[in-house]
N, C-alpha and C positions, 0 to 999 in steps of 0.2 A: 123777424124784421127784414124788410126788403124795400128798395126804392120804388116809388110809384112809377117812375120812368127813368131810363138811362138814355142820355143823349150822346150820339156819336157823330162824327163827321170830320172833315178836314179843317185845318186852320182857316179861319175866316168864315166858317159856316154859321157861326153865331151861337155856339153851344153855351158859352158863359152868359151872354146877354139874354138869350131865350130862356135859359135855365133859371136865371135870377127872377125874371118877370113871371115865368110859369109858376115857380115856387111861391112867389108872392100871391098870385091869383088863387092857387090851390090852398094857401095857408099852411104850407109845409116848408121844411128846410131845403136849402140849396147847398150842394157840395160839389167841388171840382177836384178830381184826383191830382191835378197839378198842385193845387193849394195844399192838399193833404201831404204830398211829398215835400213841398217847401217847408211846411210847418214841422214835419218830422225831422228834416235834415238841417234846418236853419240856413239853407242855401236856395238860391234861385234855380230855376230849371236850367237857365243858360250856364250858371256856374257848375251845376252837376254835369252837364254835357262836356264842359271844358276840362274839369278836374277829374271826373270819374269815368267819363265816356258814356256813349249812348247805350251800350249793353248793360251797364250798371243801372242807368236810369230806367231802362225797360224792365229790369228785374224789380226795382223799387215800385214801378208802376203796377206790375201784376199784384204785388203785395197790397198796394193801396186800393186797387179795385176789389180785391178779395175782402179786405177789411170793411170797405165802404158798403159793399153788398150785404155783408153780414150784420153790420152795426148801425146802418143809417137807413132812414126812410126818406121820403120826399123825392127831390129831383137830383140826379147825379149826372154830371158831365165828365166824360172821359177825354183824355188827351187824344189828339188826332191819330196817333200811331198805336194806341193801346190795343186795338183789335187785330193788329198784325201778329200778335203773339198767340199761339195755340192755347196757352193757359188762360188767357183773358177770354178768348172766344168760348172756351169750356165754361168759365164762370158765368157768362152771360146767358147761357141756355136757361130757358124758363122765365127770363126777365122781359119786361116790356122795353124794347130797345127801338128808339126812333132815330133814324138817320136823317140829319139835316143836310140835304143835298145842296151843293152850291156849284156854280160855274167857276171856271178859272178867273174870268174877269171880275166877277163879284167878289171872289175871295181875295184877289189882289187889291181891289179897291178897299176892302175892309181891313186887311192887315197892313197895307202900306209897307213901310220900311221898318216894321216893328223889330227892334233889336232883341226883344225878349223871346223871340222865336228862333232858337238856334238852328233849326233845319232850314230856315228860309233866308239865311244870310246870302248876300250876293244877288244873283239873278232871281228875283222873287217870282216873276211870272213863269220862267222856265222851271224853277224848282217846284212850284205849286202844280204846274201842269204834269210834271213827272210823278209827283206824290198822288195826284188824283188818278192818273192812269193806273198806278200800282194799287192804291187803296180802295177805289170805288167798287171793284168787284167783291172785295172782302166786306165792305160796309153793306153791300146788297145782300150778302149771305147772312150776316149777323142780324140785320134789322128785322124787326117784326112789323115796322111801318116806316114809310118814307115820306118826308115833308120836303118838297122842293122849295128852296128859299129864293129862287131866282126872281128878281124884280119885286119882291114882296117886302112890305114894311115889317118891322119887328112885331108890331101888334098882330098883323095877319099870320105870321109864323107861329106866334104864341097861341093864337086862336086855333090853328090847325093841330098843333101838338096837344092842346087841352082836349080837343075832340077825341084824339086817340086815347089819351089817358082816361077820359070819362066814358070811353066806348060809345060815343054819340054817333 
């Protein structure tokens, strides 16, 4: 068993929104590793960051990715920082991985002042800009396909990802 597609990208790229719509269109399940972690721990991602720290969260994230890749099919969305771990990048080899690429301004507009995103507290634009600078080169290496979400509707992005999944 293996997912039809794994979605990666920064906060605000649309991984959850695109993933849910894509799964619906393909008639498959949608899973998000953040939701897996929350279900496993009974804690929100923000609470995990505050009480256990980012390192422990990242360790849990690697385990969630490993389990999801082994046990789930359909559409899988990873947390924005998941690909920063070598272990996760290794797990993604051989998978169809679509990077939902987003600009800083689009990402800021989409996430707003979302308190559920612990890495984005404070200066959202500055933090997102720094995250994109650090993560975009890694996303580019991990991805087997790139869908630029800039200025596109949810439907347009889902259409493009569906073409990748169906090899159109």
